[in-house]
N, CA, C and O atoms as a GROMACS GRO file, in nm:
protein
  344
    1MET      N    1  11.212   9.922  11.490
    1MET     CA    2  11.132   9.903  11.410
    1MET      C    3  11.132   9.760  11.277
    1MET      O    4  11.204   9.661  11.289
    2GLY      N    5  11.069   9.775  11.199
    2GLY     CA    6  11.051   9.631  11.144
    2GLY      C    7  11.162   9.610  11.056
    2GLY      O    8  11.215   9.708  11.003
    3THR      N    9  11.201   9.502  11.035
    3THR     CA   10  11.280   9.468  10.938
    3THR      C   11  11.221   9.390  10.818
    3THR      O   12  11.118   9.323  10.823
    4ARG      N   13  11.306   9.408  10.700
    4ARG     CA   14  11.247   9.392  10.573
    4ARG      C   15  11.287   9.240  10.563
    4ARG      O   16  11.390   9.185  10.602
    5ARG      N   17  11.157   9.179  10.489
    5ARG     CA   18  11.163   9.021  10.456
    5ARG      C   19  11.193   9.026  10.313
    5ARG      O   20  11.150   9.107  10.230
    6SER      N   21  11.296   8.902  10.291
    6SER     CA   22  11.344   8.916  10.127
    6SER      C   23  11.247   8.799  10.070
    6SER      O   24  11.284   8.746   9.965
    7ASP      N   25  11.120   8.753  10.130
    7ASP     CA   26  11.047   8.659  10.105
    7ASP      C   27  10.942   8.687   9.986
    7ASP      O   28  10.885   8.609   9.910
    8GLY      N   29  10.938   8.825   9.998
    8GLY     CA   30  10.830   8.870   9.885
    8GLY      C   31  10.665   8.926  10.014
    8GLY      O   32  10.568   8.994   9.981
    9GLN      N   33  10.689   8.876  10.124
    9GLN     CA   34  10.567   8.866  10.212
    9GLN      C   35  10.521   9.003  10.221
    9GLN      O   36  10.400   9.017  10.239
   10GLY      N   37  10.622   9.147  10.207
   10GLY     CA   38  10.547   9.266  10.217
   10GLY      C   39  10.484   9.315  10.080
   10GLY      O   40  10.425   9.423  10.080
   11PHE      N   41  10.495   9.233   9.954
   11PHE     CA   42  10.372   9.253   9.827
   11PHE      C   43  10.281   9.214   9.876
   11PHE      O   44  10.177   9.276   9.901
   12ARG      N   45  10.317   9.063   9.905
   12ARG     CA   46  10.180   9.009   9.952
   12ARG      C   47  10.064   9.065  10.022
   12ARG      O   48   9.944   9.057   9.998
   13ASP      N   49  10.136   9.127  10.119
   13ASP     CA   50  10.077   9.198  10.221
   13ASP      C   51   9.961   9.311  10.162
   13ASP      O   52   9.839   9.320  10.175
   14LEU      N   53  10.078   9.402  10.079
   14LEU     CA   54  10.012   9.502   9.986
   14LEU      C   55   9.915   9.459   9.885
   14LEU      O   56   9.817   9.530   9.865
   15ALA      N   57   9.932   9.343   9.814
   15ALA     CA   58   9.824   9.297   9.737
   15ALA      C   59   9.744   9.264   9.813
   15ALA      O   60   9.634   9.237   9.764
   16VAL      N   61   9.756   9.256   9.925
   16VAL     CA   62   9.570   9.191   9.957
   16VAL      C   63   9.486   9.350  10.028
   16VAL      O   64   9.367   9.381  10.033
   17MET      N   65   9.613   9.424  10.075
   17MET     CA   66   9.544   9.546  10.135
   17MET      C   67   9.487   9.663  10.010
   17MET      O   68   9.415   9.760  10.036
   18LEU      N   69   9.535   9.630   9.885
   18LEU     CA   70   9.495   9.737   9.760
   18LEU      C   71   9.355   9.706   9.784
   18LEU      O   72   9.291   9.754   9.877
   19PRO      N   73   9.294   9.595   9.671
   19PRO     CA   74   9.144   9.608   9.697
   19PRO      C   75   9.085   9.655   9.815
   19PRO      O   76   8.992   9.734   9.798
   20ILE      N   77   9.118   9.624   9.942
   20ILE     CA   78   9.032   9.680  10.051
   20ILE      C   79   9.083   9.874  10.075
   20ILE      O   80   9.010   9.971  10.094
   21SER      N   81   9.164   9.867  10.068
   21SER     CA   82   9.198  10.037  10.079
   21SER      C   83   9.108  10.108   9.917
   21SER      O   84   9.038  10.209   9.926
   22ALA      N   85   9.119  10.063   9.834
   22ALA     CA   86   9.052  10.100   9.688
   22ALA      C   87   8.866  10.102   9.722
   22ALA      O   88   8.795  10.192   9.678
   23ALA      N   89   8.811   9.983   9.810
   23ALA     CA   90   8.710   9.998   9.804
   23ALA      C   91   8.678  10.073   9.934
   23ALA      O   92   8.559  10.092   9.958
   24LEU      N   93   8.761  10.115  10.011
   24LEU     CA   94   8.722  10.219  10.128
   24LEU      C   95   8.721  10.346  10.086
   24LEU      O   96   8.647  10.427  10.140
   25LEU      N   97   8.821  10.387   9.961
   25LEU     CA   98   8.809  10.521   9.923
   25LEU      C   99   8.694  10.529   9.811
   25LEU      O  100   8.693  10.635   9.748
   26LEU      N  101   8.610  10.447   9.781
   26LEU     CA  102   8.506  10.450   9.697
   26LEU      C  103   8.361  10.428   9.760
   26LEU      O  104   8.264  10.395   9.693
   27MET      N  105   8.359  10.447   9.870
   27MET     CA  106   8.285  10.422   9.978
   27MET      C  107   8.190  10.578   9.973
   27MET      O  108   8.239  10.682   9.928
   28PRO      N  109   8.062  10.569  10.022
   28PRO     CA  110   7.998  10.707  10.015
   28PRO      C  111   8.046  10.804  10.079
   28PRO      O  112   8.061  10.912  10.022
   29PRO      N  113   8.077  10.787  10.206
   29PRO     CA  114   8.098  10.908  10.330
   29PRO      C  115   8.242  10.974  10.203
   29PRO      O  116   8.236  11.093  10.172
   30LEU      N  117   8.331  10.906  10.156
   30LEU     CA  118   8.458  10.946  10.145
   30LEU      C  119   8.421  11.007   9.961
   30LEU      O  120   8.516  11.061   9.904
   31ILE      N  121   8.304  10.995   9.894
   31ILE     CA  122   8.269  11.022   9.744
   31ILE      C  123   8.200  11.155   9.780
   31ILE      O  124   8.219  11.263   9.725
   32ARG      N  125   8.105  11.123   9.897
   32ARG     CA  126   8.013  11.256   9.936
   32ARG      C  127   8.101  11.389   9.944
   32ARG      O  128   8.060  11.504   9.926
   33ILE      N  129   8.229  11.348   9.974
   33ILE     CA  130   8.327  11.480   9.977
   33ILE      C  131   8.337  11.558   9.848
   33ILE      O  132   8.337  11.680   9.829
   34PHE      N  133   8.348  11.447   9.756
   34PHE     CA  134   8.336  11.542   9.601
   34PHE      C  135   8.230  11.544   9.520
   34PHE      O  136   8.238  11.576   9.402
   35ALA      N  137   8.112  11.509   9.583
   35ALA     CA  138   7.975  11.537   9.524
   35ALA      C  139   7.950  11.695   9.538
   35ALA      O  140   7.858  11.727   9.612
   36THR      N  141   8.008  11.777   9.487
   36THR     CA  142   7.978  11.925   9.472
   36THR      C  143   7.952  12.001   9.346
   36THR      O  144   8.016  11.959   9.250
   37PRO      N  145   7.888  12.084   9.328
   37PRO     CA  146   7.849  12.125   9.186
   37PRO      C  147   7.989  12.162   9.099
   37PRO      O  148   7.969  12.180   8.979
   38GLY      N  149   8.119  12.175   9.142
   38GLY     CA  150   8.208  12.232   9.087
   38GLY      C  151   8.242  12.111   8.977
   38GLY      O  152   8.212  11.992   8.988
   39THR      N  153   8.314  12.174   8.869
   39THR     CA  154   8.376  12.084   8.779
   39THR      C  155   8.529  12.110   8.747
   39THR      O  156   8.580  12.216   8.783
   40LEU      N  157   8.608  12.007   8.674
   40LEU     CA  158   8.725  12.041   8.629
   40LEU      C  159   8.745  12.004   8.488
   40LEU      O  160   8.761  11.889   8.448
   41GLY      N  161   8.742  12.122   8.408
   41GLY     CA  162   8.707  12.127   8.264
   41GLY      C  163   8.577  12.043   8.212
   41GLY      O  164   8.568  11.947   8.135
   42GLY      N  165   8.494  12.106   8.272
   42GLY     CA  166   8.348  12.074   8.230
   42GLY      C  167   8.306  11.904   8.300
   42GLY      O  168   8.196  11.856   8.275
   43ILE      N  169   8.405  11.831   8.385
   43ILE     CA  170   8.366  11.718   8.444
   43ILE      C  171   8.342  11.717   8.562
   43ILE      O  172   8.436  11.764   8.625
   44PRO      N  173   8.234  11.677   8.641
   44PRO     CA  174   8.218  11.699   8.774
   44PRO      C  175   8.313  11.624   8.835
   44PRO      O  176   8.361  11.517   8.798
   45TRP      N  177   8.344  11.715   8.967
   45TRP     CA  178   8.482  11.626   9.065
   45TRP      C  179   8.446  11.494   9.099
   45TRP      O  180   8.536  11.411   9.093
   46ILE      N  181   8.319  11.454   9.139
   46ILE     CA  182   8.274  11.327   9.164
   46ILE      C  183   8.334  11.208   9.092
   46ILE      O  184   8.384  11.104   9.134
   47VAL      N  185   8.312  11.268   8.939
   47VAL     CA  186   8.380  11.186   8.814
   47VAL      C  187   8.517  11.133   8.827
   47VAL      O  188   8.566  11.020   8.819
   48VAL      N  189   8.575  11.278   8.856
   48VAL     CA  190   8.725  11.310   8.863
   48VAL      C  191   8.773  11.164   8.968
   48VAL      O  192   8.833  11.059   8.946
   49TYR      N  193   8.713  11.224   9.078
   49TYR     CA  194   8.758  11.122   9.174
   49TYR      C  195   8.739  11.002   9.166
   49TYR      O  196   8.841  10.940   9.193
   50ILE      N  197   8.640  10.926   9.136
   50ILE     CA  198   8.595  10.811   9.120
   50ILE      C  199   8.728  10.730   9.025
   50ILE      O  200   8.792  10.634   9.066
   51PHE      N  201   8.746  10.797   8.895
   51PHE     CA  202   8.841  10.780   8.795
   51PHE      C  203   8.968  10.758   8.831
   51PHE      O  204   9.038  10.665   8.794
   52ALA      N  205   9.003  10.865   8.918
   52ALA     CA  206   9.138  10.906   8.980
   52ALA      C  207   9.192  10.754   9.103
   52ALA      O  208   9.301  10.697   9.109
   53VAL      N  209   9.071  10.732   9.180
   53VAL     CA  210   9.108  10.612   9.254
   53VAL      C  211   9.074  10.456   9.182
   53VAL      O  212   9.123  10.348   9.214
   54TRP      N  213   8.988  10.480   9.091
   54TRP     CA  214   9.015  10.341   8.978
   54TRP      C  215   9.175  10.335   8.918
   54TRP      O  216   9.253  10.242   8.936
   55ALA      N  217   9.204  10.466   8.840
   55ALA     CA  218   9.320  10.448   8.783
   55ALA      C  219   9.443  10.424   8.854
   55ALA      O  220   9.533  10.350   8.815
   56ALA      N  221   9.441  10.486   8.953
   56ALA     CA  222   9.565  10.498   9.068
   56ALA      C  223   9.576  10.330   9.138
   56ALA      O  224   9.684  10.276   9.160
   57ALA      N  225   9.439  10.266   9.166
   57ALA     CA  226   9.429  10.119   9.178
   57ALA      C  227   9.519  10.030   9.075
   57ALA      O  228   9.612   9.955   9.105
   58ILE      N  229   9.468  10.058   8.951
   58ILE     CA  230   9.527   9.966   8.880
   58ILE      C  231   9.702   9.992   8.854
   58ILE      O  232   9.796   9.914   8.844
   59LEU      N  233   9.694  10.110   8.852
   59LEU     CA  234   9.855  10.137   8.847
   59LEU      C  235   9.932  10.080   8.963
   59LEU      O  236  10.030  10.010   8.936
   60VAL      N  237   9.902  10.100   9.089
   60VAL     CA  238   9.955  10.031   9.206
   60VAL      C  239   9.941   9.890   9.181
   60VAL      O  240  10.036   9.815   9.200
   61ALA      N  241   9.825   9.847   9.138
   61ALA     CA  242   9.872   9.676   9.133
   61ALA      C  243   9.956   9.638   9.055
   61ALA      O  244  10.032   9.546   9.083
   62ILE      N  245   9.958   9.706   8.930
   62ILE     CA  246  10.075   9.680   8.796
   62ILE      C  247  10.198   9.668   8.918
   62ILE      O  248  10.242   9.560   8.957
   63ALA      N  249  10.237   9.786   8.963
   63ALA     CA  250  10.360   9.757   9.035
   63ALA      C  251  10.410   9.674   9.145
   63ALA      O  252  10.525   9.650   9.179
   64VAL      N  253  10.281   9.628   9.200
   64VAL     CA  254  10.284   9.542   9.295
   64VAL      C  255  10.309   9.417   9.251
   64VAL      O  256  10.364   9.340   9.331
   65ALA      N  257  10.278   9.374   9.131
   65ALA     CA  258  10.251   9.266   9.069
   65ALA      C  259  10.405   9.257   9.008
   65ALA      O  260  10.451   9.145   8.984
   66ARG      N  261  10.464   9.344   8.988
   66ARG     CA  262  10.578   9.330   8.872
   66ARG      C  263  10.675   9.304   9.022
   66ARG      O  264  10.732   9.194   9.028
   67HIS      N  265  10.698   9.418   9.159
   67HIS     CA  266  10.765   9.388   9.227
   67HIS      C  267  10.764   9.236   9.297
   67HIS      O  268  10.862   9.177   9.344
   68ALA      N  269  10.655   9.197   9.294
   68ALA     CA  270  10.650   9.044   9.343
   68ALA      C  271  10.694   8.944   9.302
   68ALA      O  272  10.749   8.849   9.357
   69HIS      N  273  10.652   8.986   9.119
   69HIS     CA  274  10.715   8.875   9.064
   69HIS      C  275  10.838   8.864   9.066
   69HIS      O  276  10.889   8.753   9.080
   70GLN      N  277  10.913   8.979   9.050
   70GLN     CA  278  11.077   8.987   9.061
   70GLN      C  279  11.119   8.952   9.222
   70GLN      O  280  11.225   8.891   9.240
   71ALA      N  281  11.061   8.978   9.302
   71ALA     CA  282  11.124   8.933   9.448
   71ALA      C  283  11.134   8.788   9.462
   71ALA      O  284  11.058   8.712   9.402
   72PRO      N  285  11.234   8.747   9.545
   72PRO     CA  286  11.303   8.661   9.566
   72PRO      C  287  11.183   8.556   9.638
   72PRO      O  288  11.138   8.591   9.747
   73GLY      N  289  11.143   8.454   9.588
   73GLY     CA  290  11.024   8.341   9.608
   73GLY      C  291  10.924   8.408   9.544
   73GLY      O  292  10.821   8.344   9.566
   74GLY      N  293  10.900   8.504   9.478
   74GLY     CA  294  10.801   8.535   9.384
   74GLY      C  295  10.775   8.418   9.250
   74GLY      O  296  10.683   8.428   9.168
   75ASP      N  297  10.875   8.311   9.250
   75ASP     CA  298  10.848   8.235   9.115
   75ASP      C  299  10.754   8.114   9.184
   75ASP      O  300  10.775   8.062   9.294
   76PRO      N  301  10.647   8.084   9.093
   76PRO     CA  302  10.580   7.989   9.164
   76PRO      C  303  10.668   7.888   9.171
   76PRO      O  304  10.678   7.831   9.280
   77GLU      N  305  10.742   7.848   9.069
   77GLU     CA  306  10.806   7.689   9.038
   77GLU      C  307  10.914   7.667   9.168
   77GLU      O  308  10.945   7.556   9.209
   78ALA      N  309  10.969   7.809   9.231
   78ALA     CA  310  11.059   7.786   9.326
   78ALA      C  311  10.958   7.754   9.429
   78ALA      O  312  10.996   7.654   9.490
   79ARG      N  313  10.848   7.797   9.471
   79ARG     CA  314  10.770   7.769   9.604
   79ARG      C  315  10.753   7.636   9.590
   79ARG      O  316  10.785   7.571   9.690
   80SER      N  317  10.706   7.567   9.486
   80SER     CA  318  10.620   7.417   9.503
   80SER      C  319  10.748   7.330   9.594
   80SER      O  320  10.860   7.371   9.622
   81ASP      N  321  10.695   7.220   9.621
   81ASP     CA  322  10.741   7.161   9.726
   81ASP      C  323  10.788   7.057   9.624
   81ASP      O  324  10.734   7.004   9.527
   82PRO      N  325  10.947   7.044   9.702
   82PRO     CA  326  11.047   6.974   9.580
   82PRO      C  327  11.039   6.812   9.606
   82PRO      O  328  11.111   6.730   9.550
   83THR      N  329  10.934   6.781   9.707
   83THR     CA  330  10.918   6.613   9.701
   83THR      C  331  10.798   6.605   9.602
   83THR      O  332  10.777   6.492   9.558
   84GLU      N  333  10.731   6.682   9.568
   84GLU     CA  334  10.621   6.655   9.435
   84GLU      C  335  10.661   6.599   9.314
   84GLU      O  336  10.775   6.628   9.277
   85ARG      N  337  10.588   6.518   9.237
   85ARG     CA  338  10.663   6.477   9.148
   85ARG      C  339  10.571   6.564   9.018
   85ARG      O  340  10.457   6.610   9.026
   86ARG      N  341  10.662   6.567   8.906
   86ARG     CA  342  10.606   6.666   8.810
   86ARG      C  343  10.558   6.557   8.667
   86ARG      O  344  10.507   6.606   8.566
   0.00000   0.00000   0.00000
């Protein structure tokens, strides 16, 4: 099994994968699954799916950003070069 890294690398990896996975979920092959004549409360399934993926991507991005900011090494000032003059 893999080990946990304390430098926040996992959150950065997740931040990179988030837009890729959201784009894949919004590709036509998956969207066509929900292109049915059915509705949910009068709203077509395709619209419900698109907005659900969009909202989930935003919520996951917020959670990742908060955890990446709180993770050790998440502070940009702490990662700056110590020999750099200010």
